[in-house]
N, C-alpha and C positions, 0 to 999 in steps of 0.2 A: 450507588455510584453517582458521582456528580456529572454534570454536563461537561463535555469536552469543549475545546476551542472550536470555533467555526471553521469549516472547510471552504476553500475557494479555488477551484481549478487545479491545475497541475502545480504542485508546490512541494517544498521540502522544509521541514522544520525540525529543530533540535530542542530537546528538553533542557539542555544545559545552557543554551544561549550562545554557545561557542560554535565556531564553524565546524561542521560535521563532515565526516568522510563516510561514504556509503561502502558497504561491504565489510566482510569479516576477514577471517584468515583465508588465504588462497595459496594453493601449491604447497601446503604443509607449513607455511610460515606462521610462527606464533605471534599473536598480537593481543595484548591484554586490554586494548581499547576497542573491543568489538562493539559496534553499534547495531541496534535492531531496528528494522524498518517495518512500518505498517503501510500497506499500499492498497489502492483500489484500481482495478482494471475494469474496462468495459469492452464486452465482446462486440466486434463489428458485425458478426454473423447473426446474433440473436438479440442484441441490445441489452443483455443481462450483465450484472455486475459480479465481480469476484473480489472479495476482501481477504487479504492474507497478511502474514508477518514472516520475516526472515532475518537472518544475520548477514545475508549477502544479496542485496537487491539486484545487482547486475546479473548475477548467476541465476537467481530465481526467475527473473524476467526472460532470460535466455531459455530456461527450461519450459516456461509457458509458451514461448514463441515456437519452440521446436516440437511441441506436443509430448513432452516428457512428464507432464503433470496430468495424472489420470482424470481428475475432476474438471479439467479445462481443455483437454486435447481436442475435443470435438466442437469447441466453441471459438476456435482461432479464426482470424487474428484479433488482437486486443489493442486497446489504447490505454496507456497509463494515465489515469486521471489525477491521482493524488498520492503523495508519499510523505510520511513523517518519520523522523529518526528519534530513537530513544536510547538512553545509555543502558537501561536494564531490560532484559527480556520480559520480566513481569509487567513492566510499564507498557511495553508493546502489546502484550497479550490482553491487558485490560482495555487498551484503546481499540484493539481489533474487536473485542467482544462488544464494546460500546457502539462502534460503527455498525456492526452486524445487527445490533438491536434497533437501529434506526430504519433499516430497510422496510419500505412499504408505508412508513409513517409520513406525517406532514413535513417533518424536518428533512427527511430524505428527499421528498418531492421538491422542496426548496433548493436543496443542493443539486439535484438533477437539472433544474432550470439554470443554475449558475454554470454548470459544466457544459450545458448545451450551447452556451454563448462563446465558448473557447474555440478559437480557430485552430485547426489541426492540419 
């Protein structure tokens, strides 16, 4: 797997180069242009990171914030550090796997330094 694009702070990127819309179907409405997001959260409680992917970023962040995600409910609250948008779920899953592979390495430490300079 090749190296992905660099990350810098809270951002949003689309693989198509077009303006992207976050979120997928909502309220049963059909939408053939669902986008998939990869996101990085940082816990304000323990300073640890969570990397995930979803087809509805707004709803997924709401679920993290309200404690409905088992793996993060005891680590709330969170800061959204970074998000990227992909047209295909397979692309989002590859990017999520790549980002998780960076954790603990020198590239991840460089990114942490960048994120620590972001005003929240």
